[in-house]
Structures are given as C-alpha cells and as structure tokens.
C-alpha positions as CSV (number, residue, x, y, z in Angstrom):
1,X,-113.4,-125.8,-84.7
2,X,-110.5,-127.1,-85.7
3,X,-107.3,-127.2,-83.7
4,X,-105.9,-124.0,-84.1
5,X,-109.3,-122.4,-83.3
6,X,-109.6,-124.8,-80.1
7,X,-106.7,-123.2,-79.1
8,X,-107.1,-119.7,-79.7
9,X,-110.6,-120.2,-78.3
10,X,-108.9,-122.0,-74.7
11,X,-106.4,-119.9,-74.4
12,X,-109.0,-116.3,-74.9
13,X,-111.7,-118.4,-71.8
14,X,-107.8,-118.2,-69.8
15,X,-107.3,-114.9,-70.1
16,X,-111.1,-113.7,-69.1
17,X,-110.8,-115.9,-66.2
18,X,-107.6,-114.2,-65.5
19,X,-109.4,-110.7,-65.5
20,X,-111.7,-111.8,-63.7
21,X,-109.6,-112.9,-61.1
22,X,-107.0,-110.0,-61.1
23,X,-110.6,-107.7,-61.1
24,X,-111.5,-109.4,-57.7
25,X,-108.0,-109.0,-56.3
26,X,-108.8,-105.4,-57.1
27,X,-111.2,-105.4,-54.8
28,X,-109.1,-106.5,-51.8
29,X,-107.0,-103.2,-52.3
30,X,-108.5,-99.4,-50.8
31,X,-108.4,-96.7,-52.0
32,X,-105.6,-95.8,-50.3
33,X,-103.6,-98.9,-50.3
34,X,-103.5,-98.8,-54.0
35,X,-102.4,-94.9,-54.0
36,X,-99.4,-96.1,-51.8
37,X,-98.4,-98.7,-54.1
38,X,-98.4,-96.4,-56.8
39,X,-96.1,-93.9,-54.8
40,X,-94.0,-96.6,-54.7
41,X,-94.0,-97.0,-58.4
42,X,-93.4,-93.4,-59.0
43,X,-90.5,-93.5,-56.5
44,X,-88.5,-96.9,-58.5
45,X,-89.3,-94.7,-62.2
46,X,-87.4,-91.6,-61.0
47,X,-84.6,-93.7,-59.4
48,X,-83.9,-95.6,-62.5
49,X,-81.1,-94.8,-64.9
50,X,-83.0,-96.0,-68.0
51,X,-85.6,-93.0,-67.2
52,X,-83.5,-90.4,-66.0
53,X,-81.3,-90.5,-69.5
54,X,-84.5,-91.4,-71.1
55,X,-85.4,-88.3,-73.7
56,X,-89.0,-89.5,-75.4
57,X,-91.4,-90.9,-72.5
58,X,-94.7,-92.7,-74.1
59,X,-97.2,-92.9,-71.2
60,X,-100.5,-94.6,-70.2
61,X,-103.1,-92.3,-69.2
62,X,-104.4,-94.8,-65.3
63,X,-107.7,-96.0,-64.2
64,X,-108.0,-96.0,-60.8
65,X,-107.8,-99.5,-61.0
66,X,-104.2,-99.5,-62.5
67,X,-101.1,-97.6,-61.1
68,X,-101.5,-93.7,-60.7
69,X,-98.4,-93.0,-62.4
70,X,-99.2,-88.4,-63.6
71,X,-96.7,-87.7,-60.8
72,X,-93.7,-89.0,-63.2
73,X,-95.5,-87.1,-66.5
74,X,-95.5,-83.9,-64.7
75,X,-92.4,-84.5,-63.6
76,X,-91.1,-85.7,-66.8
77,X,-92.5,-82.4,-68.4
78,X,-90.6,-80.8,-65.9
79,X,-87.3,-82.2,-67.1
80,X,-87.6,-81.0,-70.7
81,X,-88.2,-85.0,-71.8
82,X,-90.3,-85.4,-74.4
83,X,-93.4,-86.9,-73.1
84,X,-96.5,-88.7,-75.2
85,X,-99.8,-89.8,-74.4
86,X,-102.4,-92.1,-76.5
87,X,-105.9,-91.5,-78.0
88,X,-107.5,-94.5,-78.9
89,X,-109.3,-94.0,-82.6
90,X,-113.1,-95.1,-84.3
91,X,-111.2,-98.0,-86.3
92,X,-109.4,-99.6,-83.0
93,X,-105.9,-98.2,-83.6
94,X,-104.0,-95.8,-81.1
95,X,-102.2,-92.9,-82.1
96,X,-99.9,-91.1,-79.5
97,X,-100.0,-87.1,-79.1
98,X,-97.0,-84.9,-77.7
99,X,-97.4,-82.9,-74.4
100,X,-96.3,-79.0,-74.5
101,X,-94.2,-79.2,-71.0
102,X,-94.6,-75.4,-70.5
103,X,-98.4,-76.4,-70.3
104,X,-99.6,-78.5,-66.8
105,X,-100.8,-82.1,-67.9
106,X,-104.3,-81.0,-66.4
107,X,-104.9,-78.3,-69.1
108,X,-104.1,-80.5,-72.1
109,X,-106.5,-83.6,-71.5
110,X,-110.1,-84.0,-72.0
111,X,-112.2,-86.8,-70.7
112,X,-112.2,-89.1,-74.3
113,X,-113.4,-92.7,-75.2
114,X,-113.9,-95.4,-72.7
115,X,-113.9,-92.3,-69.8
116,X,-110.6,-92.2,-70.4
117,X,-108.8,-89.4,-70.3
118,X,-106.5,-88.2,-73.7
119,X,-104.9,-86.2,-75.2
120,X,-107.0,-82.2,-76.4
121,X,-107.8,-82.4,-80.1
122,X,-104.9,-79.6,-80.5
123,X,-102.0,-81.1,-79.3
124,X,-99.7,-83.0,-82.1
125,X,-100.2,-86.3,-82.7
126,X,-96.8,-88.6,-83.1
127,X,-95.1,-89.1,-87.1
128,X,-94.8,-93.6,-86.3
129,X,-92.6,-93.2,-88.9
130,X,-90.0,-91.9,-86.4
131,X,-90.1,-95.2,-85.4
132,X,-88.2,-96.8,-87.5
133,X,-85.9,-92.8,-87.7
134,X,-82.1,-93.4,-87.0
135,X,-81.7,-90.1,-84.7
136,X,-84.9,-91.1,-83.1
137,X,-83.5,-94.7,-82.2
138,X,-80.5,-93.8,-81.2
139,X,-81.9,-92.4,-78.6
140,X,-83.0,-93.6,-74.9
141,X,-87.2,-94.3,-75.5
142,X,-89.5,-95.5,-72.6
143,X,-93.3,-96.8,-73.5
144,X,-94.6,-97.4,-70.2
145,X,-97.6,-100.2,-71.0
146,X,-100.5,-101.1,-68.2
147,X,-102.2,-104.2,-68.5
148,X,-104.4,-106.5,-66.4
149,X,-102.1,-108.6,-65.1
150,X,-98.6,-109.8,-66.0
151,X,-96.6,-112.7,-65.6
152,X,-92.6,-113.6,-64.2
153,X,-91.4,-114.1,-67.9
154,X,-93.0,-110.6,-68.6
155,X,-95.6,-111.3,-70.6
156,X,-98.7,-109.4,-70.6
157,X,-102.4,-109.7,-70.6
158,X,-104.4,-106.5,-71.7
159,X,-108.1,-105.5,-71.6
160,X,-109.0,-107.6,-74.7
161,X,-108.6,-104.8,-77.4
162,X,-105.0,-105.2,-78.7
163,X,-104.6,-101.1,-78.5
164,X,-101.2,-101.5,-77.2
165,X,-99.9,-104.8,-79.0
166,X,-100.8,-103.0,-82.9
167,X,-98.5,-100.1,-81.8
168,X,-95.8,-101.9,-80.1
169,X,-96.0,-104.3,-83.4
170,X,-94.8,-100.7,-85.5
171,X,-91.4,-101.3,-83.4
172,X,-89.5,-103.7,-84.4
173,X,-85.4,-104.8,-84.5
174,X,-83.3,-103.0,-85.5
175,X,-85.3,-99.5,-84.4
176,X,-86.1,-101.7,-80.5
177,X,-82.4,-101.2,-79.1
178,X,-83.2,-98.0,-77.8
179,X,-86.5,-98.7,-77.5
180,X,-88.4,-100.0,-74.4
181,X,-91.3,-102.0,-73.6
182,X,-92.4,-101.7,-69.8
183,X,-94.9,-102.4,-67.9
184,X,-96.8,-101.3,-65.1
185,X,-98.5,-103.2,-62.0
186,X,-98.9,-103.5,-58.5
187,X,-96.9,-106.5,-57.8
188,X,-100.2,-108.6,-56.3
189,X,-100.7,-109.1,-60.4
190,X,-97.6,-110.1,-61.1
191,X,-98.6,-114.1,-61.6
192,X,-96.0,-116.9,-61.9
193,X,-97.9,-117.6,-65.8
194,X,-100.4,-116.0,-67.9
195,X,-101.8,-117.5,-71.3
196,X,-100.2,-115.8,-74.1
197,X,-101.0,-116.0,-78.1
198,X,-99.1,-115.2,-81.3
199,X,-99.3,-111.4,-81.1
200,X,-98.7,-110.5,-77.9
201,X,-95.8,-108.7,-77.2
202,X,-93.7,-109.0,-74.6
203,X,-92.2,-106.4,-72.3
204,X,-88.4,-106.2,-71.5
205,X,-88.8,-104.7,-68.0
206,X,-92.1,-104.6,-65.9
207,X,-92.2,-102.3,-62.6
208,X,-94.3,-102.8,-59.6
209,X,-93.8,-101.4,-55.9
210,X,-91.8,-104.5,-54.7
211,X,-89.0,-103.9,-57.6
212,X,-88.1,-103.4,-61.2
213,X,-87.4,-106.5,-63.2
C-alpha cells in the first residue's frame, strides 16, 4: 500500500474502533434514560429560533440507539412546515420524500431497508435540483443528521455507508447560505476528536440534551 492507502486504512480502523466504543457506551443507558435525554433534545429544538423560522426541514427516522425526534416531526407537520424524510436506494444513494401535513406521521411510513422506517411509496420525492434553486435557497432550511458519534469541532462519524455525506455534498456554496446541517446526538457521544476523511462533511450545529453548539 502507498502512503495515502495506509492513511485511509488507519482512519477507517480508528472509525470502527470509535463505533464500537459508542456502541458500548449506549449499552450503559436504559431505554428510559435515553427517552429522557431525547425529550430534552426535542425541547431544545422546539425553542430554537432557527427551527421556529425554518420553512423546509429534512429529518432522519431514528433507530432505537438514536435520539427520538418523532415529536419534532409531528409538531412540524402541525405547524405546516415542509417536512421530508429519507429513503435509502438500492444503489447506495439516499432520497428524501415530502410528508403530507394533513396525515399523521405513522400513516405515512413503513419499515424498509436496514429495518428503518421510511416513506411510503406514494409520497412525492424531493427534487435535489431544488437545492440550487434561488427560491428554495433563500428560505431557512434545516437538515437534521444522525451519527454514531460527533466531536467538539462538529465532525461526524456515521454508520459507514456514506448516505448523508453523498446527499449533503449536493448542497454547495452559494446555495448553503440558508441551509444548515444540524447533528443530533446524546451528549455522551460527543468526543474531543473523531477521525475524518476528505469526503466527511462537517456540521453547522450539534444539538444534545445539554445544549446547542
């Protein structure tokens, strides 16, 4: 292996080690305790000015090991915000679909790939070309992003599939001026530093049960 290959291999190994550490940390918390932390995260989001003013919000559908943000999705629908949820495709890409504000969330999702809730097939797919549309980019938009771990510099380690990095890479300057990337995490999964690769995309904000930074 050349120097670059060795460096990438080392980073991947470090990431896998950190994923294992995060997995072990999660085991030390009960479901009740994680639910309590999730509720605090939701309260932070609901009181956050950027969320209050946001027009378009892209959500993730949380796993049991991730902060439960279903309350935020449901309240966003009631507030008539444009709400989008993801679906992973066979080719490893990820698309978002717009939820119907007049239908309850539970009636718009189904269990899909990786045992994750995803949009039902009759929902409208978000056109990624809108990400560079002036009308869209002039609105306040939030993309909420899960992770295995974050660090204090707002770097992220995902599950290793690169779904979010591929999607987020489509949003570039100048179209990112009103679209922010917001990591959602339990505070105990925020590390001093995580290993990063060139393709990894940094967050603008991270929200935990403790604070927003």
